[in-house]
Each structure stands twice: as structure tokens, then as C-alpha cells.
C-alpha positions in Angstrom: 19.7 20.1 -14.4 21.5 22.2 -17.0 22.4 19.6 -19.6 20.1 19.7 -22.6 19.8 16.1 -24.0 19.4 15.2 -27.7 18.3 11.6 -27.2 14.7 10.7 -26.5 15.6 8.5 -23.5 17.6 11.1 -21.6 15.1 13.8 -22.5 12.3 11.7 -20.9 14.5 10.8 -17.9 15.3 14.4 -17.1 11.9 15.9 -17.9 10.0 13.4 -15.7 12.4 13.6 -12.7 14.2 10.3 -13.0 17.8 11.4 -12.9 20.0 12.0 -9.8 23.4 11.7 -11.5 25.2 10.5 -14.6 28.8 9.7 -15.2 29.0 11.4 -18.6 25.8 13.0 -20.0 27.2 14.0 -23.4 28.9 10.7 -24.2 25.9 8.6 -23.1 23.6 10.9 -25.1 25.8 10.3 -28.2 25.6 6.5 -27.6 21.8 6.7 -27.3 21.5 8.6 -30.6 23.9 6.4 -32.5 22.3 3.0 -31.9 20.5 0.6 -29.5 22.0 0.8 -26.1 21.7 -2.3 -23.8 21.3 -1.1 -20.2 20.8 -3.1 -17.0 19.5 -2.8 -13.5 20.3 -5.5 -10.9 17.8 -7.0 -8.5 18.9 -9.2 -5.6 16.4 -12.0 -4.8 15.7 -11.1 -1.2 11.9 -11.6 -1.3 9.3 -13.3 -3.4 8.0 -10.0 -4.8 9.4 -6.6 -5.7 7.8 -3.6 -3.9 6.9 0.0 -4.6 10.5 1.0 -3.7 11.6 -0.8 -6.9 8.9 0.7 -9.1 10.8 3.9 -10.1 13.6 1.9 -11.7 11.2 -0.6 -13.3 9.7 2.5 -15.0 13.2 3.6 -16.1 13.6 0.2 -17.9 10.2 0.6 -19.4 11.0 4.0 -20.8 14.3 2.7 -22.0 12.5 0.1 -24.1 9.8 2.5 -25.3 12.5 4.8 -26.6 14.1 2.0 -28.7 16.8 0.6 -26.4 17.4 -2.8 -24.8 16.6 -3.4 -21.1 18.5 -6.1 -19.2 16.9 -7.3 -15.9 19.8 -8.9 -14.0 18.7 -11.2 -11.3 21.1 -11.6 -8.4 21.2 -15.4 -8.1 24.9 -15.0 -7.2 25.1 -11.7 -5.4 22.1 -12.5 -3.2 24.3 -15.2 -1.6 26.5 -12.3 -0.3 24.1 -9.5 0.4 24.4 -5.8 -0.5 25.6 -3.8 2.6 24.7 -0.4 1.1 23.3 1.9 3.8 22.3 -1.0 6.0 23.0 -1.2 9.7 23.3 -5.0 9.8 24.1 -8.0 7.6 21.3 -9.4 5.4 20.1 -12.9 6.3 21.8 -15.4 4.0 19.5 -17.4 1.7 20.1 -20.8 0.2 19.8 -21.5 -3.6 16.3 -23.0 -3.3 15.0 -19.8 -1.6 16.8 -17.5 -4.0 15.4 -19.4 -7.0 11.8 -19.3 -5.6 12.2 -15.5 -5.0 13.4 -15.0 -8.6 10.3 -16.9 -9.9 8.1 -14.5 -7.9 9.9 -11.4 -9.1 9.7 -12.4 -12.7 5.9 -12.0 -12.6 6.3 -8.2 -12.2 8.8 -7.6 -15.0 6.6 -9.4 -17.5 4.0 -6.7 -17.0 6.3 -3.8 -17.7 8.7 -5.1 -20.3 8.5 -7.0 -23.5 10.9 -10.0 -23.6 12.1 -11.7 -26.7 14.8 -12.0 -29.3 14.4 -8.6 -31.1 17.0 -5.8 -31.0 15.3 -3.9 -28.2 13.4 -6.8 -26.6 14.2 -7.2 -22.9 16.4 -10.0 -21.7 16.5 -11.5 -18.2 19.9 -12.8 -17.0 21.1 -14.3 -13.7 24.6 -13.3 -12.4 24.9 -16.8 -11.0 25.8 -17.7 -14.6 29.3 -16.2 -14.2 29.6 -15.8 -10.4 28.9 -19.4 -9.2 31.9 -21.0 -10.9 34.5 -18.3 -10.2 37.9 -19.6 -9.2 38.8 -17.7 -6.1 42.5 -17.4 -6.7 42.1 -16.4 -10.3 39.5 -13.9 -9.4 41.7 -12.3 -6.7 44.6 -12.1 -9.2 42.7 -10.9 -12.3 40.0 -8.8 -10.7 40.9 -8.1 -7.0 44.1 -6.3 -7.9 42.2 -3.5 -9.6 40.4 -2.5 -6.4 41.8 -0.1 -3.8 40.7 -0.8 -0.2 41.3 2.8 0.7 38.9 3.9 -2.0 36.3 1.3 -1.2 36.3 2.5 2.4 35.6 6.1 1.3 32.3 5.2 -0.4 29.4 6.6 1.7 27.5 3.2 1.8 30.5 1.6 3.6 31.7 4.7 5.4 28.4 5.3 7.1 28.4 1.8 8.5 31.9 2.1 9.9 31.3 5.5 11.3 28.5 4.1 13.4 31.0 1.3 14.5 28.7 -1.3 13.1 30.3 -4.5 11.9 30.9 -5.0 8.1 31.8 -8.5 7.3 34.4 -9.5 4.8 31.6 -11.3 2.9 29.6 -8.0 2.5 32.8 -6.1 1.7 33.2 -8.3 -1.4 29.7 -7.4 -2.7 30.9 -4.2 -4.4 33.6 -6.2 -6.2 31.1 -8.7 -7.4 28.7 -6.0 -8.6 31.5 -4.3 -10.5 32.4 -7.7 -12.1 28.7 -8.0 -13.2 29.1 -4.9 -15.3 32.3 -6.1 -16.8 30.8 -9.5 -17.7 27.6 -7.9 -19.1 29.7 -5.6 -21.3 31.9 -8.4 -22.4 29.1 -10.9 -23.1 26.1 -8.7 -24.1 27.7 -5.4 -25.1 25.9 -3.7 -22.2 26.9 0.0 -22.1 24.9 1.4 -19.1 24.2 0.4 -15.5 21.3 2.2 -13.8 20.2 2.1 -10.2 19.3 4.1 -7.1 21.6 6.8 -5.9 22.7 4.5 -3.1 24.4 2.4 -5.8 26.6 5.2 -7.2 29.8 3.8 -5.7 29.1 0.3 -6.9 28.3 1.6 -10.4 31.5 3.7 -10.6 33.5 0.7 -9.5 32.1 -1.3 -12.4 32.8 1.4 -14.9 36.4 1.7 -13.7 36.9 -2.1 -13.7 35.6 -2.4 -17.3 38.0 0.2 -18.5 40.9 -1.3 -16.7 40.3 -4.9 -17.8 39.0 -4.7 -21.4 39.5 -0.9 -22.1 35.8 -0.3 -22.9 33.9 2.8 -22.0 30.6 2.3 -20.2 28.3 4.6 -18.3 26.3 5.0 -15.1 23.0 6.7 -14.4 21.3 6.9 -11.0 17.8 7.8 -9.9 17.1 9.9 -6.8 16.1 8.4 -3.4 12.4 8.8 -3.5 10.7 10.0 -0.3 7.2 11.4 0.2 6.7 15.1 0.9 6.6 14.4 4.6 10.0 12.7 4.5 9.0 9.1 4.7 10.8 6.5 2.5 8.6 5.6 -0.5 7.0 2.2 -0.4 6.0 1.7 3.2 2.6 1.9 4.8 1.1 1.2 8.2 0.6 -2.4 7.1 4.2 -2.9 5.8 5.8 -3.0 2.3 3.6 -2.3 -0.7 4.3 -5.4 -2.7 3.8 -5.6 -6.5 2.7 -9.2 -6.7 -1.1 -9.7 -6.2 -0.6 -12.7 -4.0 1.3 -10.6 -1.5 -0.9 -7.5 -1.6 -4.3 -7.3 -3.2 -4.8 -5.0 -6.2 -7.4 -3.1 -4.1 -4.8 -2.4 -1.4 -2.3 -1.4 -4.0 -4.8 1.0 -5.6 -5.7 2.4 -2.2 -2.0 3.2 -1.5 -1.9 5.5 -4.5 -5.3 7.0 -3.9 -4.0 8.0 -0.4 -1.0 10.0 -1.9 -0.6 13.3 -0.2 -1.6 16.4 -2.3 2.0 17.6 -2.6 3.2 14.3 -4.2 0.6 13.9 -6.8 2.3 15.7 -9.7 5.7 14.1 -9.0 4.3 10.6 -8.8 2.2 11.0 -12.0 5.4 11.9 -13.9 7.4 9.0 -12.4 4.9 6.2 -12.1 2.5 6.8 -15.1 3.0 7.4 -18.8 0.6 10.4 -18.9 2.1 13.4 -20.8 4.0 15.8 -18.6 1.7 18.6 -19.4 -1.3 16.6 -18.1 0.7 15.6 -15.0 1.3 19.3 -14.3 -2.4 20.2 -14.9 -3.6 17.5 -12.5 -1.0 18.5 -9.9 -2.3 22.1 -10.0 -5.8 21.1 -8.9 -6.6 22.0 -5.4 -9.3 21.5 -2.8 -11.5 18.5 -3.4 -10.6 18.5 -7.1 -7.1 17.0 -6.2 -8.9 13.8 -5.3 -9.8 13.3 -8.9 -6.1 13.5 -9.8 -5.3 10.9 -7.1 -7.9 8.5 -8.6 -6.3 9.0 -12.0 -2.9 8.2 -10.4 -4.2 5.1 -8.7 -5.9 3.9 -11.9 -2.9 4.5 -14.1 -0.4 2.8 -11.8 -2.7 -0.1 -11.0 -3.4 -0.7 -14.7 0.3 -1.0 -15.4 0.9 -3.4 -12.5 -2.3 -5.4 -12.3 -4.3 -4.7 -15.5 -7.2 -2.4 -16.4 -9.8 -4.8 -14.9 -8.1 -4.7 -11.5 -8.0 -0.9 -11.5 -11.6 -0.6 -12.5 -12.7 -3.1 -9.8 -10.6 -1.3 -7.1 -12.1 2.1 -8.0 -15.6 0.6 -7.9 -15.0 -1.0 -4.5 -13.6 2.3 -3.2 -16.7 4.1 -4.4 -18.9 1.6 -2.8 -17.1 1.6 0.5 -16.4 5.3 0.9 -19.2 7.1 -0.9 -22.1 4.6 -0.2 -21.0 3.0 3.0 -21.2 -0.4 1.5 -19.0 -3.5 1.6 -17.5 -3.6 -1.9 -16.5 -6.7 -3.9 -12.8 -6.2 -4.0 -11.8 -5.6 -0.4 -9.0 -7.7 1.1 -10.7 -10.8 2.5 -9.8 -13.2 5.3 -11.7 -16.5 5.2 -11.9 -18.5 8.4 -12.4 -22.2 8.6 -14.6 -23.8 11.3 -11.4 -24.9 13.0 -10.0 -21.3 13.0 -13.3 -20.1 14.5 -13.8 -22.8 17.1 -16.2 -21.6 19.7 -15.4 -18.0 18.8 -12.6 -15.7 18.0 -11.8 -12.3 19.6 -12.2 -9.2 17.6 -8.6 -8.3 18.5 -7.4 -11.5 16.8 -9.5 -10.7 13.8 -8.1 -7.2 13.4 -4.6 -8.7 13.5 -5.5 -11.5 11.0 -6.8 -8.9 8.5 -3.6 -6.9 8.7 -5.3 -3.8 10.0 -3.0 -4.0 13.0 0.4 -5.5 13.5 -0.2 -7.0 16.9 -2.9 -7.5 19.5 -1.5 -4.5 21.4 -1.9 -2.3 18.3 -5.4 -3.6 17.8 -6.4 -2.8 21.4 -5.0 0.7 21.0 -6.9 1.1 17.8 -10.2 0.2 19.6 -9.4 2.3 22.6 -8.7 5.4 20.4 -12.0 4.9 18.5 -10.2 4.1 15.3 -11.8 0.7 14.7 -15.2 -0.1 13.2 -17.3 -3.2 12.7 -19.7 -2.9 9.8 -19.2 0.9 9.8 -20.3 1.1 13.5 -17.8 2.2 16.2 -16.1 -0.7 17.9 -15.6 -0.1 21.6 -15.3 -3.5 23.2 -11.9 -5.1 22.8 -13.2 -8.2 24.5 -15.9 -8.9 21.9 -16.1 -12.5 20.6 -17.2 -13.3 17.1 -18.9 -16.7 16.6 -20.4 -18.5 13.7 -23.7 -16.7 14.0 -22.0 -13.3 13.7 -20.4 -14.6 10.5 -23.6 -15.8 8.8 -22.8 -12.9 6.5 -19.3 -11.4 5.8 -18.4 -8.6 8.3 -16.4 -5.5 7.4 -13.6 -4.3 9.7 -12.2 -0.8 9.4 -9.1 0.9 10.8 -9.6 4.7 10.4 -11.3 6.0 7.3 -9.2 4.4 4.6 -8.3 0.8 5.6 -10.9 -1.9 5.4 -11.1 -5.7 5.2 -13.7 -8.4 5.1 -14.0 -11.5 7.2 -16.0 -14.4 6.1 -16.6 -18.0 7.1 -15.5 -20.8 4.8 -18.6 -22.6 3.4 
């Protein structure tokens, strides 16, 4: 990065590693210096919670607000009905309005923790693109908006081209998505004076379309800024674990499991993740990243505590660290482990240990659970579990039992009183 920014927001973005590309660094920098810049990121409502893969851009919005500008969280109540085809090999399942609204309600819980919403100049606002997309007149839209799009150019965008190169179907419905997203930017600029769209680097083509459409239709200059695709040092996509997505809502992933995800960060990623996912000064992030040997574990605990405090609160971070210490250092059970509670009906005359391992989420299937046991990766109350045919009855659950998969993943099973 050779550009030397003058605005606080761009300085933070570049120094902490948030920027992949920008349509016009100098002009955006000037806009950021000369007033409050409203900027948005769009979120389609495809699940009831956002996940760690969204967290980088949520932190971008948080820094935008901390440096005096106005974040807009745009919920895709309209675009979710179409589905973003970007870099996907198949079409997204179509959701009805009831499911979309329920997902938006779940996603709102996360934004409220990172952003301050209100009526002030740089207070965040939450909008829903269904406001202008749901009532579009198709013929008018084709005439007024569709004429500005070149199919040849749209086919050249990597997100579409990669799908077609693999000879995978791209429906006309999905092909319209990039037009609708471009129209979002136009409407946000027209209605709310929004000057900047941000998003992951996979959204570059869609963002450029919106900038071009806004210029063509109302002759306004707007900007785009993208964040890099975040992968771990071993090449895995950020946000996945053995158990699935790392959700940001506590009802979909416990704060302890969330904390543990960050505690298990590989050594090589600690410094980068501290800069992106925490608000610690850059110099402190660099100092912590330079630790080696067993000392790097202290940096990982700081990372886990800082990120969990932002997402779930300081109490949850403290409880997670205390549980981890109890489980790992003292061989205890811990108060904050993920817990599965069985009813008498669930238990019946007994339940197999394989079923229990699956129920706790320590394995995805019975086959995985059996393999875990066979490879000596499973423990019951910290003792090696060798019998995949073991049955657990009410007597065995007189006290909660602890199941473990490897050294880092644990869960409790208890009987409903």
C-alpha cells in the first residue's frame, strides 16, 4: 500500500490491514476529511445469525463510527429473495418473507453490540432494501435502470465468469442480483446521501456497478472500498471449525465455544487477528505477535478475551477464560462448557455414547463419533473412551458427565431434573 491517507478512517483501515482495494483513495480521503461520510455494507438475511466471516466488515463499520462517520447496515429483505451468486457453485435456497424477517431479527442482535444506533449525525442506521425493491415496477425498472447495464461487461466479472467457466448453471434470477445491488447504492445515495459502499473483495464487481449506475442516473460521485478475503495461515477460509460455522449469536454458539475458537488461533495468525478483530493499539498487537514459545498462548488469551468482550460482553469473556483454566489446567469440569440436557424421554432405558457425542456437537455423525473413539480421540470425564457400544443410563448421569474430542473441545451432558 503506497497511498498515505490524511483521514483518520482510511489511516486506521490501511494500518490495521482492512483494505484490499478502493476505487479512488484520494477523492474518498478528501470526502472523509471534509465532513461526515455515510457508508454502508449490505447483509442478506440467509441465516438467523451472522458468523465470524462477517466480523471483519462489522469491525470496519465500528471503526467508521469511531472515527466520526455514519454507518448504514443495509439488511437485504429484498435481495435475499433473489440470492447473491458471487463465487457460488449453485443457487441459494429461496426464502419466503417470514423466514427472511425472522433472520433479520436474529442478525440485529449482533449489530447492536458493535454500533451505536440513533438520530445523531454519526449514529448508525439500519435500513432494509425491501423498502425500495419490493414495489418496483418491472417495466419501468428495465427501461430506467436496466438500460445502463452491459451484459457483456456483467459476464466479464469474476464472480459470474468463474461459475460459467465451470459450466455451472446461473439462473436469470441470480443474474439480476448485481443489478439490484447496484440499484441499492443509487437509492442509498439518493435517499440518505450515502457516499461509500464497503464489502468483501468478492463484491468488487457489484460495488463498481453501483458506482457507475449512480453516476449515470443522477450524476453523483460515490466510492467503493473492499476488504481482503480472510483466510487462516494454513489457507482455510476464516470462520469455519470442525463443528461448523462460528456464529455470533449466543443462542447458536455459546460464548465459551466462541472464546475457544479464538484461543485456538494458530501462532502465525495472532498479530493479524489482533489488528483486525480487536481495538488494541497496533504497537501492542505487534508486541504480542512477536511472542514465541509458550508465551504466545498469553497473546491468544488476550485475543480471545478482547473479541469475546466485544461480541458477548466482559462477563462472558471472563467466564469463558475461567472455564478454560478449570478444564485445561486443573482437569475440572468448568461452569461455562456447552451443555446438553437430556429429558427422561430422551434417555429412555439408556443412550449410546455415540449418540451423545453427536448430540453435543463434538462429532457431525455417528460414523465420525465412532472414528473418534477408534482413534483414541474421545474421553469421558477425562478418561480415554474405547468402547463405542457403551450405553449411558440414568445412574451414569446422576452427576453431569464431561465428553471431550481431542484436547480442546469439550461438552457437558446432564439429566433434566
